[in-house]
N, C-alpha and C positions, 0 to 999 in steps of 0.2 A: 443936423443931428451929429452927435459925436459918439464914436464907438471905441471902446477900450477892450483889448483882448487879454485874457489871462489863461495861460495854458498850465494845466496840472498833469503830472505823470502818475499812472497807476499800473505797474507791471505790464509793460509792452503795449499799453493803450494810451492814446493821446486824447485827452478830454479838453475840448475847447469850450470855455464858458464865456459867453458874451454878456458883458455888463452894458446894458444900453441906458445911456442917459438921454432921455427924450427932451428935445428942445421944442421950439414952436413949430418944427416941421412935423408933418404926418407921413406915415408909410403904409404900404399895403403889401399883401402876399398874393402872388399869382402862380398858377399851376400851368406847366408846359410839358410837352413831350421832350424826349432827348433831342430830337431833330430841331425843335423850336429853340431849345437852349443853345444848341450849336449855332443856329442862325443869329441869335441875339449877341452871342459872344463875338462872332465874326464881324457882324455889322456894327458893333459897339452901340447898340440901341437901348441898353439898360437904363432905367431911371434910377438916379442916385437915391439910396436909402430904401428902395423897395426889395422885398424878398421874392425870389423866383424858385419854385419847387419843381424838380424833375420828377414827375410822377412815375416815369418808367423805372428809373434807377433809385428813386426815393432819396435824392440828394438836394440839399438846400443851398441856395446861392443868395448873395446880396449885391445890388447894383452899386457901382462905384461912380465917382465924379466923371471919369473918362468914358463912361458908357459901357465898360466891361463888367463882367461878373466875377465875384470872388467866392470861392467855395467855403462855406462856413465850417463844415466838418471835413477835414483833410485826412488823407491816408498817409501822409508823410509823418509816420510815428517815430518816436525816439526809443528804439529797442535797446534794452539793457538786460544784463544777466544778473540773477539773484544768486549771491554766493554766501556760503557759511564756512567760516574758519574758526574751529573750536566752538565757542559759544557766541561768536560775533557774526551778525547778519549784515550784509552790505550789498550795494548795487555798483555795477561797473560805472566808471566815469562819474562817480558821486562820492564825495568825501563823507557823507552822512552814514553812520553805522548805528546798529542797535545791539546792545549786550543782552543776550537771552538768559544769562545765568540765573537771575532771580526766578525765571519761569520754568527752569529745568529741574530744580530741586523739589519735585512733587511726588517722590516715590513713597510707597507705603510698605516698609519692610515687615513681613510677617513670616512665621514659621509654619510648616506643614505639620498638622497634628494627627492627621489620619490619611492613609493611602491604601486603597483596596481595589481589586479587580474582580468583578463579578461578570462572568461570561465575557462579553466584549465591551462592558461599561467600566471605565476607569473613574473612580471617585477620589477627589482630592479635597481635604478639609483643612482650612487655615485657622490660625489661632483666634481670629475674631469670630469663629463659629460658622462662617460661610462655607458651603460645600458646592463644588463644581463637578458635574458629571460630564464625561467625554466618551462618546461612542467611537471606539477605535477599529470597529469591524471593517470600515471602508477606508482605512488609512493606507492608501496606495503607495505613499512615499516610503513606507517602511519595508525592510527586507523580508520580514516574516509577518504572517497574520498573528493575531493575538493568541491563537491556539498552537502556534509553533510551525505551521506549514508555510512553505515558500509561496509567495504570491506570483512568482514568475522566475525566469532565468536571471541569475545574478552572476556578475563577474567581479572578482576582487583583483585589483592590480597590486602586485607585491612591491613594485616600484623600488627594487633593490633591497627590500627588507624581508625578514623572515617572520612567519606567523607561529607563535608558540602557544600551545595549550597546556597549561600547568595544572597539576593536581597530584594525586597519589603517584601517578606515572606521567611523564612528560611526552608530548607529541610535538613535532616540529615540521612545518612545511617551509622548505627553504626556497629562496628565490631562484636557485639553480635547478629546481625541479625535483630535488631529492626529498624523501620523506623519512622521518625517524620516529621509532616507537621506543618508549622507555629511554630516550636519549635526547640530549640537548643539541646534538649535531648529527648529521647524516652524511656518511661517506660513500653511499651507493644509492641506487634508485629507491630501495627500501632497506633501511638499517634497523635491526632489532637488537637491543642490548638488554642484558639481564644479569643481576648479581645475586639473585635469590635461588634457593634450592627447591626443586619440586613444586614450583608454583605455576608451571605451564605457560608462563608469560613470554617464553622464547620459542614456543611451538607454533606451527602452522597447521590448522585443522580445517578440513573442508567436509561438510556434512550435506548430503543431499538425499532426498526421497522422491521417487517418481514411479510411475506405472510402466515405463518403457525400459526394458532390459538393456537397450543400447546406450542410453544416457547414463553417465557415471561421472563422478568427480575426476578432475584431471588437471595437470599442469602442462600447458602447451607452450613450447618455445618456437617462435617463428623468426626467421632471419633471411636476409638477402642483400644483394648489392644495391647501389643507388641511394635514393632518399625515400621518405614516406610519400612525398608528393609525386615522385617519379621512380618507382621501384624497378630494380633490374634483377635478372636471374643470378643465382649463385654460380660460383666458379669452382672447378675441381680443386679440392684441398681446403675449401673454406670450412672453418670450424662453425658448426651449426647448433651446438648446444654443449653444456658442461655442468656437471655436478661435482663440486670439489669439497674436500674435507681438510680443514686447515687447523691442526693443533698448534698450540704455542710451544715452540722449540727454540732454545737459546735466545729467548727474549723477542721472538718474532713469530708471526703466523706463517707456517710452512705447509704448502699443499703436498700432502703425502699420499692421499688416496683420491682417486677421481674416476668419473666415467665421462668420456668425451666422445662426441659425435662429429664426423667429418663428412662433407659432401664429396661423392666420388663420381658424379655425372658430368655431362658437358653443358649443363644449363637447360637441356631439353629432356634429359633422362632422369628417372627417379631412382638414384643409387646413393647409398650411404653406408657407413660402417660405424662400429662402436669399439672404442679402445678402453680397456680397464687397466688402471694403474694402482699399484701399492708401493709404498716407500719411494714414491716419485719415479717409478720405473714401469715401463709397459710390461704387463704380465700376460694379458690375453686380448685377443681381437676376434670380433665377429665381422667378417668382410661383407662386401656388398651382395654376394650370392649365397651367404649363409654358412660358409666354411668357418670353423672355429680353430683358432691357432693359439696354443699355449707354448710360450717360449719362442714364438715366431710371429712376425707381423704380416707374413705372406703365406697363409695356410693353403695347401694344395689339395686337401681332401676335406670331408665333412668334419673330421677331427684330426688335427695335425699337432703332435707333441714333439717338441725339440728340446734337447739339452737336459733331459731328465728321464726318470723311469715312471712307469705306471704301476699302480697297486690297487687291487680290489680287496675290500674288507667286508666282513659280515656276509659272506657268500654261501655259508652252510657249515655243517658240522664236520666236513671232511670226507663224507661218504658220497658215492655216486649212486643214485637210484633211478629207476625208470629206464626208458629207451631213448628219450630225447636228450642226449648229453652232447654238449658242444664245447670245443676248446678254441681259444684264440691263438693265432700264430702270426708271424711276420714274414712276408715274402722277401724276395731278393731286392726289391726296390724300397723296402721299409714300410710298406703298407700292411696294416693289420687285416688279416683275413680270418674267416670262420672255418675251422677244421672240424669235420663231423667224425671224430674218432676219439676214443678214450685211451689209446695206446700210441706209441710212436710209429707203428707199422701200419701201412694201408693194405697189406696183403696178409690174409690168414686162411687157414684151413678150418672148415666147420667141423663140429664133432662127428664121430662115427655114426653112420645111419644104417639101418637094416632095410635091405631090399629083398622082397620075396621073389625068388627065381625057381620056386618048386615046380612050376609048370610054365609052359610057353604061353605067349600072348602078344597081341599087338595093341599099339596106342595106349600103353600103360603110362601113368603119371606119378610123379613124386614131388611134393612141395618142399624144395630144399630149404627155403627160408623158414617155413614153419617148423621143420624138423630142427633147424638150428636154434630157433627161439625156444622150442620145447626143451631141448637138452640144456641150454644155458639158463632157462628160467627155473628149472627144478633139478639142480645138481644132486647127485646121490650123497656126496659127502663134501663138507666145507670146513675150513678152520673156524675156531670159536668166534673170532672177531670179524669174520668176513660177512658181507651182506648175504641175504638169503638167495638172491638171484644175481646172475652175471649180466652186466649191461649188454644190450644188443642194439642193432641198427634196424630201422624199418626197411621194408623191402626196396623202396625207391632210393635208398642211400647206398645201395651196393650194386656192383657189377658181378655177374655170375659166369664162371668158367668151368668146363669139364676138360681137363688136360689129357685124360687117358681113360680107357675102359676095356673090358675083356670082350674082344670082337667075336669070340666063339660063343658068347652068351648073349651079347646085346647087339642091336642094330637099330638104325634110324633114330639115333640119340640126338636130342636138341634141348635147349633151355630158353625160357622166356625172360623178359626184363623183370618180371615179378618173381623169378626164381623157381618156376615150375619146369621140372625136367620131364620130357616125354621120350618114351623108348619102347622097343620091342624086345621080348625074350624069345630068342630063336632056338635055344636049346637049354636043357637042364644040366648044370655042371655035375659030373660024376661024383665029385667029392663034396658037393654042396658048398663050394667055396669059389668066389669070384671077386672082382673089384671094379670100382668106378672112382676116379680121382676128381674131387671137386675143390675149387679155389674161389674164395670171396675176395673182392677188391673194393675198398671204400672209395666212393666217387670223389 
């Protein structure tokens, strides 16, 4: 029997086709286990031309002249790669190529004649009349749902470029983290530019409504040392906030007025101050304990004015009425003090008072302060432009003194802090005339 082998290759598979030309010899097929096949191969006991099938591994062998077995279907394949260069298809280690150009020109160019979106259904109609509907409700690969809502968290990498939103007004998100409104560039974290009048496009407006009186709109400025990932406490003297007003002067923006805040603690204490500037000069400070300084950055009292005068305006029509009248004065150290008097003297004599001494008696009293108020409150005669009453002090604003009295008429004389004089009349004066000297001193 003569055997001719012909091997054809089809994409990484080897196909062995056996063309058998049968002579006068006959052949048979026998089935064996893998162990039996191994024994036949080792002992070279195969019959020439017979087929031997390994029923375990499902492999077919044929017996050769030397008694050994030859595997009909071999695993020794000829692996090659399929390559496409342009429109040319080829195999590695094979000079044969196929030009696919005639098969690629099979496009059907048509125009879209209708495009519509109803709910989540996108309808596209081409010129040949065919319409294709696409449900985009579950299109997870898009940034937005068909109704405009984000489908999840999205991150845009600027990659060194800026994002510009153009329209009536421009918006820009710069790669350096700055944001511009009405501007093609941003020079600070948020830059707002405007060249129109009264259009409110350069205003910042915050509107809020709630039922909690504590919550209200606000602008919060937070600062500290260190980094965002590892923050550290502020240090004494750190600037912690600033509001500046920069008009254009001599071709440049100049900070002329500002309110600046500085930290005045040690990193563990909550202390700060505020400095107010006009014309780029410190004018007023509120220090860390609440003292206010005008003309000085180191106020020593609640209000410390240096380098100028104080003036009160719209304080009245020029007349003094009532009993609670106060003046301000400056003591020897420069402090402003309250002076409870309407004249420059703190010592004065009250008006004349009548004391009844027509009979003797003990434990008698006279309200010196009330007599003084009565006399000054209803004077018998006044000048035409004078007020109807003379200003007086309340009883607790005065000290009361009796400097002398007629000892032949009076005895056991005393006066209380409220101005009540207590006395005895020990004798009636023969001429119905006697005296008691009283002095008032403003506290």
